[in-house]
ZAMAR-668351 format. One record per residue: residue in one letter; x, y, z of N, C-alpha, C, O in turn. Coordinates in steps of 0.02 Angstrom, whole numbers, plus 50000, padded with zeros to 5 digits. Atoms other than C-alpha are relative to their C-alpha. Example, Ala and Ser with C-alpha at 12.3 -4.5 7.8 and 13.67 -1.06 7.14 Angstrom:
<atoms>
<atom><residuo>A</residuo><n_u>50045</n_u><n_v>49941</n_v><n_w>50000</n_w><ca_u>50615</ca_u><ca_v>49775</ca_v><ca_w>50390</ca_w><c_u>50045</c_u><c_v>50060</c_v><c_w>50000</c_w><o_u>50097</o_u><o_v>50059</o_v><o_w>50033</o_w></atom>
<atom><residuo>S</residuo><n_u>49958</n_u><n_v>49941</n_v><n_w>49997</n_w><ca_u>50684</ca_u><ca_v>49947</ca_v><ca_w>50357</ca_w><c_u>49961</c_u><c_v>50055</c_v><c_w>50037</c_w><o_u>49986</o_u><o_v>50110</o_v><o_w>50045</o_w></atom>
</atoms>
This chain:
<atoms>
<atom><residuo>M</residuo><n_u>50049</n_u><n_v>49940</n_v><n_w>50016</n_w><ca_u>50003</ca_u><ca_v>49992</ca_v><ca_w>49995</ca_w><c_u>50042</c_u><c_v>50062</c_v><c_w>49996</c_w><o_u>50035</o_u><o_v>50107</o_v><o_w>49954</o_w></atom>
<atom><residuo>L</residuo><n_u>49958</n_u><n_v>49942</n_v><n_w>49992</n_w><ca_u>50143</ca_u><ca_v>50110</ca_v><ca_w>50059</ca_w><c_u>50034</c_u><c_v>50029</c_v><c_w>49911</c_w><o_u>50044</o_u><o_v>50086</o_v><o_w>49891</o_w></atom>
<atom><residuo>K</residuo><n_u>49952</n_u><n_v>49986</n_v><n_w>50066</n_w><ca_u>50237</ca_u><ca_v>50083</ca_v><ca_w>49867</ca_w><c_u>49945</c_u><c_v>50038</c_v><c_w>49954</c_w><o_u>49964</o_u><o_v>50085</o_v><o_w>49919</o_w></atom>
<atom><residuo>K</residuo><n_u>50073</n_u><n_v>49981</n_v><n_w>50030</n_w><ca_u>50048</ca_u><ca_v>50121</ca_v><ca_w>49791</ca_w><c_u>50004</c_u><c_v>50080</c_v><c_w>50019</c_w><o_u>50008</o_u><o_v>50122</o_v><o_w>49974</o_w></atom>
<atom><residuo>I</residuo><n_u>49999</n_u><n_v>49926</n_v><n_w>50006</n_w><ca_u>50053</ca_u><ca_v>50291</ca_v><ca_w>49865</ca_w><c_u>50034</c_u><c_v>50043</c_v><c_w>50001</c_w><o_u>50015</o_u><o_v>50098</o_v><o_w>49982</o_w></atom>
<atom><residuo>S</residuo><n_u>49956</n_u><n_v>49981</n_v><n_w>50036</n_w><ca_u>50218</ca_u><ca_v>50337</ca_v><ca_w>49862</ca_w><c_u>50009</c_u><c_v>50019</c_v><c_w>49913</c_w><o_u>50034</o_u><o_v>50071</o_v><o_w>49892</o_w></atom>
<atom><residuo>K</residuo><n_u>50017</n_u><n_v>49987</n_v><n_w>50080</n_w><ca_u>50191</ca_u><ca_v>50326</ca_v><ca_w>49664</ca_w><c_u>49954</c_u><c_v>50034</c_v><c_w>49985</c_w><o_u>49956</o_u><o_v>50053</o_v><o_w>49926</o_w></atom>
<atom><residuo>H</residuo><n_u>50061</n_u><n_v>49945</n_v><n_w>49998</n_w><ca_u>50042</ca_u><ca_v>50432</ca_v><ca_w>49680</ca_w><c_u>49993</c_u><c_v>50041</c_v><c_w>50033</c_w><o_u>49936</o_u><o_v>50063</o_v><o_w>50042</o_w></atom>
<atom><residuo>I</residuo><n_u>50001</n_u><n_v>49956</n_v><n_w>49956</n_w><ca_u>50106</ca_u><ca_v>50553</ca_v><ca_w>49799</ca_w><c_u>49984</c_u><c_v>50063</c_v><c_w>49968</c_w><o_u>49956</o_u><o_v>50104</o_v><o_w>50006</o_w></atom>
<atom><residuo>A</residuo><n_u>50038</n_u><n_v>49945</n_v><n_w>50019</n_w><ca_u>50064</ca_u><ca_v>50691</ca_v><ca_w>49681</ca_w><c_u>49929</c_u><c_v>50012</c_v><c_w>49977</c_w><o_u>49900</o_u><o_v>50065</o_v><o_w>49965</o_w></atom>
<atom><residuo>H</residuo><n_u>50086</n_u><n_v>50003</n_v><n_w>49982</n_w><ca_u>49889</ca_u><ca_v>50644</ca_v><ca_w>49673</ca_w><c_u>49970</c_u><c_v>50000</c_v><c_w>50071</c_w><o_u>49913</o_u><o_v>50020</o_v><o_w>50081</o_w></atom>
<atom><residuo>Y</residuo><n_u>50031</n_u><n_v>50008</n_v><n_w>49942</n_w><ca_u>49870</ca_u><ca_v>50612</ca_v><ca_w>49851</ca_w><c_u>50025</c_u><c_v>50089</c_v><c_w>50037</c_w><o_u>49984</o_u><o_v>50124</o_v><o_w>50068</o_w></atom>
<atom><residuo>T</residuo><n_u>49997</n_u><n_v>49945</n_v><n_w>49970</n_w><ca_u>49953</ca_u><ca_v>50772</ca_v><ca_w>49908</ca_w><c_u>49945</c_u><c_v>50052</c_v><c_w>50023</c_w><o_u>49935</o_u><o_v>50077</o_v><o_w>50078</o_w></atom>
<atom><residuo>P</residuo><n_u>50043</n_u><n_v>49926</n_v><n_w>49980</n_w><ca_u>49819</ca_u><ca_v>50906</ca_v><ca_w>49884</ca_w><c_u>49943</c_u><c_v>49969</c_v><c_w>50029</c_w><o_u>49909</o_u><o_v>50002</o_v><o_w>50067</o_w></atom>
<atom><residuo>L</residuo><n_u>50052</n_u><n_v>50030</n_v><n_w>49937</n_w><ca_u>49690</ca_u><ca_v>50773</ca_v><ca_w>49960</ca_w><c_u>50016</c_u><c_v>50013</c_v><c_w>50058</c_w><o_u>49970</o_u><o_v>50040</o_v><o_w>50087</o_w></atom>
<atom><residuo>F</residuo><n_u>49970</n_u><n_v>49970</n_v><n_w>49951</n_w><ca_u>49797</ca_u><ca_v>50806</ca_v><ca_w>50109</ca_w><c_u>49994</c_u><c_v>50069</c_v><c_w>50022</c_w><o_u>49979</o_u><o_v>50104</o_v><o_w>50069</o_w></atom>
<atom><residuo>G</residuo><n_u>49995</n_u><n_v>49904</n_v><n_w>49967</n_w><ca_u>49811</ca_u><ca_v>50971</ca_v><ca_w>50119</ca_w><c_u>49920</c_u><c_v>50027</c_v><c_w>49988</c_w><o_u>49903</o_u><o_v>50074</o_v><o_w>50024</o_w></atom>
<atom><residuo>I</residuo><n_u>50070</n_u><n_v>49979</n_v><n_w>49994</n_w><ca_u>49609</ca_u><ca_v>50992</ca_v><ca_w>50062</ca_w><c_u>49981</c_u><c_v>49966</c_v><c_w>50082</c_w><o_u>49935</o_u><o_v>49985</o_v><o_w>50118</o_w></atom>
<atom><residuo>L</residuo><n_u>50042</n_u><n_v>50029</n_v><n_w>49924</n_w><ca_u>49579</ca_u><ca_v>50895</ca_v><ca_w>50230</ca_w><c_u>50034</c_u><c_v>50028</c_v><c_w>50062</c_w><o_u>50005</o_u><o_v>50042</o_v><o_w>50115</o_w></atom>
<atom><residuo>A</residuo><n_u>49973</n_u><n_v>49947</n_v><n_w>49949</n_w><ca_u>49709</ca_u><ca_v>50983</ca_v><ca_w>50328</ca_w><c_u>49992</c_u><c_v>50062</c_v><c_w>50006</c_w><o_u>49992</o_u><o_v>50088</o_v><o_w>50062</o_w></atom>
<atom><residuo>I</residuo><n_u>50029</n_u><n_v>49924</n_v><n_w>50001</n_w><ca_u>49664</ca_u><ca_v>51154</ca_v><ca_w>50280</ca_w><c_u>49928</c_u><c_v>49997</c_v><c_w>50032</c_w><o_u>49916</o_u><o_v>50039</o_v><o_w>50075</o_w></atom>
<atom><residuo>S</residuo><n_u>50061</n_u><n_v>50006</n_v><n_w>49974</n_w><ca_u>49484</ca_u><ca_v>51104</ca_v><ca_w>50321</ca_w><c_u>49998</c_u><c_v>49980</c_v><c_w>50081</c_w><o_u>49960</o_u><o_v>50017</o_v><o_w>50112</o_w></atom>
<atom><residuo>F</residuo><n_u>49989</n_u><n_v>50019</n_v><n_w>49947</n_w><ca_u>49512</ca_u><ca_v>51034</ca_v><ca_w>50479</ca_w><c_u>50046</c_u><c_v>50049</c_v><c_w>50060</c_w><o_u>50033</o_u><o_v>50051</o_v><o_w>50120</o_w></atom>
<atom><residuo>V</residuo><n_u>50003</n_u><n_v>49943</n_v><n_w>49981</n_w><ca_u>49607</ca_u><ca_v>51173</ca_v><ca_w>50527</ca_w><c_u>49970</c_u><c_v>50073</c_v><c_w>50002</c_w><o_u>49983</o_u><o_v>50120</o_v><o_w>50040</o_w></atom>
<atom><residuo>G</residuo><n_u>50052</n_u><n_v>49943</n_v><n_w>50004</n_w><ca_u>49482</ca_u><ca_v>51298</ca_v><ca_w>50472</ca_w><c_u>49935</c_u><c_v>50001</c_v><c_w>50065</c_w><o_u>49906</o_u><o_v>50041</o_v><o_w>50101</o_w></atom>
<atom><residuo>Y</residuo><n_u>50070</n_u><n_v>50003</n_v><n_w>49941</n_w><ca_u>49352</ca_u><ca_v>51195</ca_v><ca_w>50575</ca_w><c_u>50016</c_u><c_v>50013</c_v><c_w>50062</c_w><o_u>49973</o_u><o_v>50022</o_v><o_w>50105</o_w></atom>
<atom><residuo>L</residuo><n_u>49965</n_u><n_v>49989</n_v><n_w>49920</n_w><ca_u>49477</ca_u><ca_v>51220</ca_v><ca_w>50729</ca_w><c_u>49975</c_u><c_v>50075</c_v><c_w>50004</c_w><o_u>49928</o_u><o_v>50097</o_v><o_w>50038</o_w></atom>
<atom><residuo>I</residuo><n_u>50000</n_u><n_v>49923</n_v><n_w>49988</n_w><ca_u>49489</ca_u><ca_v>51404</ca_v><ca_w>50708</ca_w><c_u>49954</c_u><c_v>50033</c_v><c_w>50018</c_w><o_u>49957</o_u><o_v>50073</o_v><o_w>50065</o_w></atom>
<atom><residuo>F</residuo><n_u>50060</n_u><n_v>49966</n_v><n_w>50013</n_w><ca_u>49307</ca_u><ca_v>51455</ca_v><ca_w>50661</ca_w><c_u>49971</c_u><c_v>49959</c_v><c_w>50074</c_w><o_u>49910</o_u><o_v>49948</o_v><o_w>50070</o_w></atom>
<atom><residuo>W</residuo><n_u>50056</n_u><n_v>50048</n_v><n_w>49943</n_w><ca_u>49243</ca_u><ca_v>51351</ca_v><ca_w>50834</ca_w><c_u>49950</c_u><c_v>50049</c_v><c_w>50013</c_w><o_u>49890</o_u><o_v>50037</o_v><o_w>50011</o_w></atom>
<atom><residuo>Y</residuo><n_u>50068</n_u><n_v>49946</n_v><n_w>49988</n_w><ca_u>49149</ca_u><ca_v>51508</ca_v><ca_w>50873</ca_w><c_u>49941</c_u><c_v>50003</c_v><c_w>49948</c_w><o_u>49888</o_u><o_v>50023</o_v><o_w>49972</o_w></atom>
<atom><residuo>D</residuo><n_u>50043</n_u><n_v>49979</n_v><n_w>50059</n_w><ca_u>49046</ca_u><ca_v>51519</ca_v><ca_w>50713</ca_w><c_u>49982</c_u><c_v>49937</c_v><c_w>49972</c_w><o_u>50000</o_u><o_v>49925</o_v><o_w>49915</o_w></atom>
<atom><residuo>R</residuo><n_u>50051</n_u><n_v>50058</n_v><n_w>50035</n_w><ca_u>48936</ca_u><ca_v>51347</ca_v><ca_w>50689</ca_w><c_u>49984</c_u><c_v>49991</c_v><c_w>49917</c_w><o_u>49988</o_u><o_v>49943</o_v><o_w>49879</o_w></atom>
<atom><residuo>A</residuo><n_u>50034</n_u><n_v>49983</n_v><n_w>50073</n_w><ca_u>48869</ca_u><ca_v>51411</ca_v><ca_w>50526</ca_w><c_u>50073</c_u><c_v>49986</c_v><c_w>49944</c_w><o_u>50085</o_u><o_v>49945</o_v><o_w>49899</o_w></atom>
<atom><residuo>F</residuo><n_u>49939</n_u><n_v>50005</n_v><n_w>50037</n_w><ca_u>49038</ca_u><ca_v>51444</ca_v><ca_w>50460</ca_w><c_u>50039</c_u><c_v>49913</c_v><c_w>49983</c_w><o_u>50057</o_u><o_v>49881</o_v><o_w>49934</o_w></atom>
<atom><residuo>Q</residuo><n_u>49979</n_u><n_v>50086</n_v><n_w>49985</n_w><ca_u>49096</ca_u><ca_v>51263</ca_v><ca_w>50524</ca_w><c_u>49988</c_u><c_v>49962</c_v><c_w>49950</c_w><o_u>50033</o_u><o_v>49930</o_v><o_w>49922</o_w></atom>
<atom><residuo>A</residuo><n_u>50049</n_u><n_v>50026</n_v><n_w>50053</n_w><ca_u>48954</ca_u><ca_v>51196</ca_v><ca_w>50396</ca_w><c_u>50001</c_u><c_v>49993</c_v><c_w>49947</c_w><o_u>49976</o_u><o_v>49948</o_v><o_w>49914</o_w></atom>
<atom><residuo>V</residuo><n_u>49982</n_u><n_v>49967</n_v><n_w>50069</n_w><ca_u>49014</ca_u><ca_v>51283</ca_v><ca_w>50251</ca_w><c_u>50068</c_u><c_v>49973</c_v><c_w>50013</c_w><o_u>50070</o_u><o_v>49942</o_v><o_w>49960</o_w></atom>
<atom><residuo>I</residuo><n_u>49907</n_u><n_v>50029</n_v><n_w>49983</n_w><ca_u>49223</ca_u><ca_v>51214</ca_v><ca_w>50305</ca_w><c_u>49954</c_u><c_v>49921</c_v><c_w>49961</c_w><o_u>49962</o_u><o_v>49902</o_v><o_w>49904</o_w></atom>
<atom><residuo>I</residuo><n_u>50007</n_u><n_v>50072</n_v><n_w>50008</n_w><ca_u>49130</ca_u><ca_v>51035</ca_v><ca_w>50305</ca_w><c_u>49972</c_u><c_v>49976</c_v><c_w>49942</c_w><o_u>49992</o_u><o_v>49924</o_v><o_w>49916</o_w></atom>
<atom><residuo>F</residuo><n_u>50021</n_u><n_v>50005</n_v><n_w>50055</n_w><ca_u>49012</ca_u><ca_v>51059</ca_v><ca_w>50157</ca_w><c_u>50068</c_u><c_v>50005</c_v><c_w>49945</c_w><o_u>50076</o_u><o_v>49955</o_v><o_w>49909</o_w></atom>
<atom><residuo>A</residuo><n_u>49931</n_u><n_v>50004</n_v><n_w>50040</n_w><ca_u>49180</ca_u><ca_v>51100</ca_v><ca_w>50057</ca_w><c_u>50057</c_u><c_v>49954</c_v><c_w>50011</c_w><o_u>50114</o_u><o_v>49960</o_v><o_w>49988</o_w></atom>
<atom><residuo>A</residuo><n_u>49930</n_u><n_v>50057</n_v><n_w>49976</n_w><ca_u>49291</ca_u><ca_v>50968</ca_v><ca_w>50117</ca_w><c_u>49960</c_u><c_v>49937</c_v><c_w>49957</c_w><o_u>49979</o_u><o_v>49910</o_v><o_w>49905</o_w></atom>
<atom><residuo>S</residuo><n_u>50043</n_u><n_v>50069</n_v><n_w>50044</n_w><ca_u>49154</ca_u><ca_v>50825</ca_v><ca_w>50063</ca_w><c_u>49985</c_u><c_v>50033</c_v><c_w>49918</c_w><o_u>49993</o_u><o_v>49992</o_v><o_w>49873</o_w></atom>
<atom><residuo>A</residuo><n_u>49984</n_u><n_v>49979</n_v><n_w>50081</n_w><ca_u>49142</ca_u><ca_v>50927</ca_v><ca_w>49887</ca_w><c_u>50075</c_u><c_v>50000</c_v><c_w>49973</c_w><o_u>50095</o_u><o_v>49982</o_v><o_w>49917</o_w></atom>
<atom><residuo>S</residuo><n_u>49922</n_u><n_v>50009</n_v><n_w>50029</n_w><ca_u>49325</ca_u><ca_v>50938</ca_v><ca_w>49876</ca_w><c_u>50011</c_u><c_v>49938</c_v><c_w>50000</c_w><o_u>50029</o_u><o_v>49920</o_v><o_w>49943</o_w></atom>
<atom><residuo>Y</residuo><n_u>49984</n_u><n_v>50084</n_v><n_w>50002</n_w><ca_u>49349</ca_u><ca_v>50743</ca_v><ca_w>49917</ca_w><c_u>49971</c_u><c_v>49983</c_v><c_w>49960</c_w><o_u>50007</o_u><o_v>49950</o_v><o_w>49923</o_w></atom>
<atom><residuo>V</residuo><n_u>50024</n_u><n_v>50030</n_v><n_w>50051</n_w><ca_u>49206</ca_u><ca_v>50701</ca_v><ca_w>49794</ca_w><c_u>50052</c_u><c_v>50021</c_v><c_w>49923</c_w><o_u>50079</o_u><o_v>49978</o_v><o_w>49888</o_w></atom>
<atom><residuo>V</residuo><n_u>49971</n_u><n_v>49988</n_v><n_w>50059</n_w><ca_u>49290</ca_u><ca_v>50791</ca_v><ca_w>49649</ca_w><c_u>50064</c_u><c_v>49997</c_v><c_w>50010</c_w><o_u>50091</o_u><o_v>50016</o_v><o_w>49958</o_w></atom>
<atom><residuo>W</residuo><n_u>49942</n_u><n_v>50035</n_v><n_w>50011</n_w><ca_u>49458</ca_u><ca_v>50734</ca_v><ca_w>49695</ca_w><c_u>50002</c_u><c_v>49937</c_v><c_w>49983</c_w><o_u>50039</o_u><o_v>49921</o_v><o_w>49937</o_w></atom>
<atom><residuo>G</residuo><n_u>50011</n_u><n_v>50066</n_v><n_w>50021</n_w><ca_u>49413</ca_u><ca_v>50559</ca_v><ca_w>49687</ca_w><c_u>49994</c_u><c_v>49992</c_v><c_w>49923</c_w><o_u>50036</o_u><o_v>49968</o_v><o_w>49884</o_w></atom>
<atom><residuo>L</residuo><n_u>49998</n_u><n_v>49981</n_v><n_w>50075</n_w><ca_u>49336</ca_u><ca_v>50602</ca_v><ca_w>49518</ca_w><c_u>50038</c_u><c_v>50001</c_v><c_w>49960</c_w><o_u>50044</o_u><o_v>49959</o_v><o_w>49916</o_w></atom>
<atom><residuo>I</residuo><n_u>49961</n_u><n_v>49996</n_v><n_w>50050</n_w><ca_u>49453</ca_u><ca_v>50665</ca_v><ca_w>49438</ca_w><c_u>50075</c_u><c_v>49951</c_v><c_w>50015</c_w><o_u>50114</o_u><o_v>49937</o_v><o_w>49970</o_w></atom>
<atom><residuo>H</residuo><n_u>49949</n_u><n_v>50061</n_v><n_w>49979</n_w><ca_u>49585</ca_u><ca_v>50538</ca_v><ca_w>49533</ca_w><c_u>49998</c_u><c_v>49952</c_v><c_w>49932</c_w><o_u>50032</o_u><o_v>49950</o_v><o_w>49881</o_w></atom>
<atom><residuo>H</residuo><n_u>50019</n_u><n_v>50063</n_v><n_w>50028</n_w><ca_u>49519</ca_u><ca_v>50396</ca_v><ca_w>49458</ca_w><c_u>50001</c_u><c_v>50009</c_v><c_w>49913</c_w><o_u>50026</o_u><o_v>49968</o_v><o_w>49874</o_w></atom>
<atom><residuo>H</residuo><n_u>50017</n_u><n_v>50016</n_v><n_w>50076</n_w><ca_u>49472</ca_u><ca_v>50452</ca_v><ca_w>49278</ca_w><c_u>50067</c_u><c_v>50017</c_v><c_w>49977</c_w><o_u>50079</o_u><o_v>49991</o_v><o_w>49923</o_w></atom>
<atom><residuo>Q</residuo><n_u>49920</n_u><n_v>49998</n_v><n_w>50024</n_w><ca_u>49672</ca_u><ca_v>50509</ca_v><ca_w>49257</ca_w><c_u>50022</c_u><c_v>49924</c_v><c_w>49981</c_w><o_u>50061</o_u><o_v>49908</o_v><o_w>49936</o_w></atom>
<atom><residuo>H</residuo><n_u>49963</n_u><n_v>50045</n_v><n_w>50004</n_w><ca_u>49695</ca_u><ca_v>50343</ca_v><ca_w>49283</ca_w><c_u>49952</c_u><c_v>49930</c_v><c_w>49968</c_w><o_u>49962</o_u><o_v>49871</o_v><o_w>49981</o_w></atom>
<atom><residuo>D</residuo><n_u>50022</n_u><n_v>50045</n_v><n_w>50025</n_w><ca_u>49565</ca_u><ca_v>50262</ca_v><ca_w>49174</ca_w><c_u>49962</c_u><c_v>49940</c_v><c_w>50051</c_w><o_u>49958</o_u><o_v>49882</o_v><o_w>50029</o_w></atom>
<atom><residuo>E</residuo><n_u>50024</n_u><n_v>50036</n_v><n_w>49950</n_w><ca_u>49474</ca_u><ca_v>50184</ca_v><ca_w>49344</ca_w><c_u>49927</c_u><c_v>50021</c_v><c_w>50009</c_w><o_u>49890</o_u><o_v>49991</o_v><o_w>50047</o_w></atom>
<atom><residuo>L</residuo><n_u>50071</n_u><n_v>49953</n_v><n_w>49976</n_w><ca_u>49315</ca_u><ca_v>50294</ca_v><ca_w>49348</ca_w><c_u>49956</c_u><c_v>49959</c_v><c_w>49972</c_w><o_u>49961</o_u><o_v>49953</o_v><o_w>49911</o_w></atom>
<atom><residuo>H</residuo><n_u>50070</n_u><n_v>50027</n_v><n_w>49998</n_w><ca_u>49145</ca_u><ca_v>50187</ca_v><ca_w>49359</ca_w><c_u>49960</c_u><c_v>50028</c_v><c_w>50056</c_w><o_u>49980</o_u><o_v>50059</o_v><o_w>50105</o_w></atom>
<atom><residuo>L</residuo><n_u>50035</n_u><n_v>49964</n_v><n_w>49959</n_w><ca_u>48994</ca_u><ca_v>50230</ca_v><ca_w>49436</ca_w><c_u>49989</c_u><c_v>49955</c_v><c_w>50071</c_w><o_u>49939</o_u><o_v>49968</o_v><o_w>50104</o_w></atom>
<atom><residuo>S</residuo><n_u>49976</n_u><n_v>50038</n_v><n_w>49935</n_w><ca_u>49043</ca_u><ca_v>50104</ca_v><ca_w>49591</ca_w><c_u>50046</c_u><c_v>50043</c_v><c_w>50027</c_w><o_u>50039</o_u><o_v>50058</o_v><o_w>50086</o_w></atom>
<atom><residuo>I</residuo><n_u>49966</n_u><n_v>49955</n_v><n_w>49953</n_w><ca_u>49181</ca_u><ca_v>50222</ca_v><ca_w>49625</ca_w><c_u>49947</c_u><c_v>50062</c_v><c_w>50006</c_w><o_u>49937</o_u><o_v>50069</o_v><o_w>50066</o_w></atom>
<atom><residuo>I</residuo><n_u>50027</n_u><n_v>49951</n_v><n_w>50008</n_w><ca_u>49072</ca_u><ca_v>50368</ca_v><ca_w>49596</ca_w><c_u>49960</c_u><c_v>49985</c_v><c_w>50070</c_w><o_u>49972</o_u><o_v>50010</o_v><o_w>50125</o_w></atom>
<atom><residuo>V</residuo><n_u>50060</n_u><n_v>50009</n_v><n_w>49949</n_w><ca_u>48936</ca_u><ca_v>50311</ca_v><ca_w>49706</ca_w><c_u>50045</c_u><c_v>50004</c_v><c_w>50081</c_w><o_u>50031</o_u><o_v>50040</o_v><o_w>50130</o_w></atom>
<atom><residuo>E</residuo><n_u>49960</n_u><n_v>50011</n_v><n_w>49928</n_w><ca_u>49080</ca_u><ca_v>50250</ca_v><ca_w>49849</ca_w><c_u>50020</c_u><c_v>50081</c_v><c_w>50018</c_w><o_u>49986</o_u><o_v>50107</o_v><o_w>50063</o_w></atom>
<atom><residuo>Y</residuo><n_u>49984</n_u><n_v>49945</n_v><n_w>50013</n_w><ca_u>49159</ca_u><ca_v>50420</ca_v><ca_w>49827</ca_w><c_u>49943</c_u><c_v>50071</c_v><c_w>50046</c_w><o_u>49954</o_u><o_v>50116</o_v><o_w>50086</o_w></atom>
<atom><residuo>I</residuo><n_u>50046</n_u><n_v>49954</n_v><n_w>49975</n_w><ca_u>48994</ca_u><ca_v>50509</ca_v><ca_w>49863</ca_w><c_u>49952</c_u><c_v>49988</c_v><c_w>50055</c_w><o_u>49909</o_u><o_v>50029</o_v><o_w>50073</o_w></atom>
<atom><residuo>S</residuo><n_u>50045</n_u><n_v>50028</n_v><n_w>49938</n_w><ca_u>48913</ca_u><ca_v>50398</ca_v><ca_w>50011</ca_w><c_u>50066</c_u><c_v>49998</c_v><c_w>50058</c_w><o_u>50052</o_u><o_v>49967</o_v><o_w>50109</o_w></atom>
<atom><residuo>I</residuo><n_u>49976</n_u><n_v>50009</n_v><n_w>49981</n_w><ca_u>49092</ca_u><ca_v>50426</ca_v><ca_w>50084</ca_w><c_u>49990</c_u><c_v>50073</c_v><c_w>50039</c_w><o_u>49983</o_u><o_v>50091</o_v><o_w>50098</o_w></atom>
<atom><residuo>A</residuo><n_u>50010</n_u><n_v>49913</n_v><n_w>49951</n_w><ca_u>49077</ca_u><ca_v>50622</ca_v><ca_w>50094</ca_w><c_u>49927</c_u><c_v>49997</c_v><c_w>50040</c_w><o_u>49917</o_u><o_v>50017</o_v><o_w>50097</o_w></atom>
<atom><residuo>A</residuo><n_u>50056</n_u><n_v>49984</n_v><n_w>49957</n_w><ca_u>48901</ca_u><ca_v>50603</ca_v><ca_w>50130</ca_w><c_u>49992</c_u><c_v>49973</c_v><c_w>50087</c_w><o_u>49945</o_u><o_v>49992</o_v><o_w>50122</o_w></atom>
<atom><residuo>L</residuo><n_u>50000</n_u><n_v>50025</n_v><n_w>49947</n_w><ca_u>48944</ca_u><ca_v>50505</ca_v><ca_w>50293</ca_w><c_u>50038</c_u><c_v>50047</c_v><c_w>50052</c_w><o_u>50027</o_u><o_v>50055</o_v><o_w>50112</o_w></atom>
<atom><residuo>G</residuo><n_u>49942</n_u><n_v>49959</n_v><n_w>49963</n_w><ca_u>49094</ca_u><ca_v>50625</ca_v><ca_w>50336</ca_w><c_u>49945</c_u><c_v>50078</c_v><c_w>50001</c_w><o_u>49960</o_u><o_v>50126</o_v><o_w>50036</o_w></atom>
<atom><residuo>L</residuo><n_u>50043</n_u><n_v>49932</n_v><n_w>50001</n_w><ca_u>48953</ca_u><ca_v>50769</ca_v><ca_w>50305</ca_w><c_u>49960</c_u><c_v>50004</c_v><c_w>50070</c_w><o_u>49964</o_u><o_v>50048</o_v><o_w>50112</o_w></atom>
<atom><residuo>I</residuo><n_u>50056</n_u><n_v>50032</n_v><n_w>49962</n_w><ca_u>48818</ca_u><ca_v>50682</ca_v><ca_w>50414</ca_w><c_u>50028</c_u><c_v>49997</c_v><c_w>50070</c_w><o_u>49990</o_u><o_v>50009</o_v><o_w>50118</o_w></atom>
<atom><residuo>V</residuo><n_u>49949</n_u><n_v>49997</n_v><n_w>49944</n_w><ca_u>48973</ca_u><ca_v>50664</ca_v><ca_w>50551</ca_w><c_u>50016</c_u><c_v>50059</c_v><c_w>50031</c_w><o_u>50010</o_u><o_v>50071</o_v><o_w>50091</o_w></atom>
<atom><residuo>G</residuo><n_u>49988</n_u><n_v>49928</n_v><n_w>49995</n_w><ca_u>49026</ca_u><ca_v>50836</ca_v><ca_w>50535</ca_w><c_u>49944</c_u><c_v>50023</c_v><c_w>50037</c_w><o_u>49941</o_u><o_v>50024</o_v><o_w>50098</o_w></atom>
<atom><residuo>L</residuo><n_u>50063</n_u><n_v>49964</n_v><n_w>49985</n_w><ca_u>48864</ca_u><ca_v>50912</ca_v><ca_w>50549</ca_w><c_u>49965</c_u><c_v>49986</c_v><c_w>50067</c_w><o_u>49938</o_u><o_v>50032</o_v><o_w>50099</o_w></atom>
<atom><residuo>S</residuo><n_u>50030</n_u><n_v>50021</n_v><n_w>49937</n_w><ca_u>48801</ca_u><ca_v>50808</ca_v><ca_w>50703</ca_w><c_u>50059</c_u><c_v>50024</c_v><c_w>50054</c_w><o_u>50044</o_u><o_v>50032</o_v><o_w>50114</o_w></atom>
<atom><residuo>L</residuo><n_u>49975</n_u><n_v>49987</n_v><n_w>49949</n_w><ca_u>48953</ca_u><ca_v>50857</ca_v><ca_w>50784</ca_w><c_u>50015</c_u><c_v>50078</c_v><c_w>50013</c_w><o_u>50054</o_u><o_v>50095</o_v><o_w>50058</o_w></atom>
<atom><residuo>I</residuo><n_u>50010</n_u><n_v>49935</n_v><n_w>49990</n_w><ca_u>48927</ca_u><ca_v>51045</ca_v><ca_w>50768</ca_w><c_u>49928</c_u><c_v>50009</c_v><c_w>50032</c_w><o_u>49926</o_u><o_v>50034</o_v><o_w>50088</o_w></atom>
<atom><residuo>F</residuo><n_u>50052</n_u><n_v>49987</n_v><n_w>49989</n_w><ca_u>48755</ca_u><ca_v>51053</ca_v><ca_w>50785</ca_w><c_u>49960</c_u><c_v>49952</c_v><c_w>50057</c_w><o_u>49899</o_u><o_v>49942</o_v><o_w>50053</o_w></atom>
<atom><residuo>T</residuo><n_u>50020</n_u><n_v>50061</n_v><n_w>49948</n_w><ca_u>48732</ca_u><ca_v>50918</ca_v><ca_w>50941</ca_w><c_u>50025</c_u><c_v>50049</c_v><c_w>50060</c_w><o_u>49990</o_u><o_v>50075</o_v><o_w>50104</o_w></atom>
<atom><residuo>A</residuo><n_u>49967</n_u><n_v>49964</n_v><n_w>49951</n_w><ca_u>48855</ca_u><ca_v>51008</ca_v><ca_w>51040</ca_w><c_u>49980</c_u><c_v>50041</c_v><c_w>50041</c_w><o_u>50019</o_u><o_v>50067</o_v><o_w>50081</o_w></atom>
</atoms>
């Protein structure tokens, strides 16, 4: 797995950057729940777009992969919004 990741590090770096910036933004704006929700929506959408681009570049983009990325993003969105609005 590490060999595969190191082979595609140029593809994974933007994903790690998106998630890291989203996490830092979430923490910095702890006082503004609405903006935290926007950050979570943006991170989820960015994750889906990144996944679609990544798999399209490798000619591996299939409906099942699209559904998987949307499902994982929706799960993250539900968990993130639950953390904001139930606390």
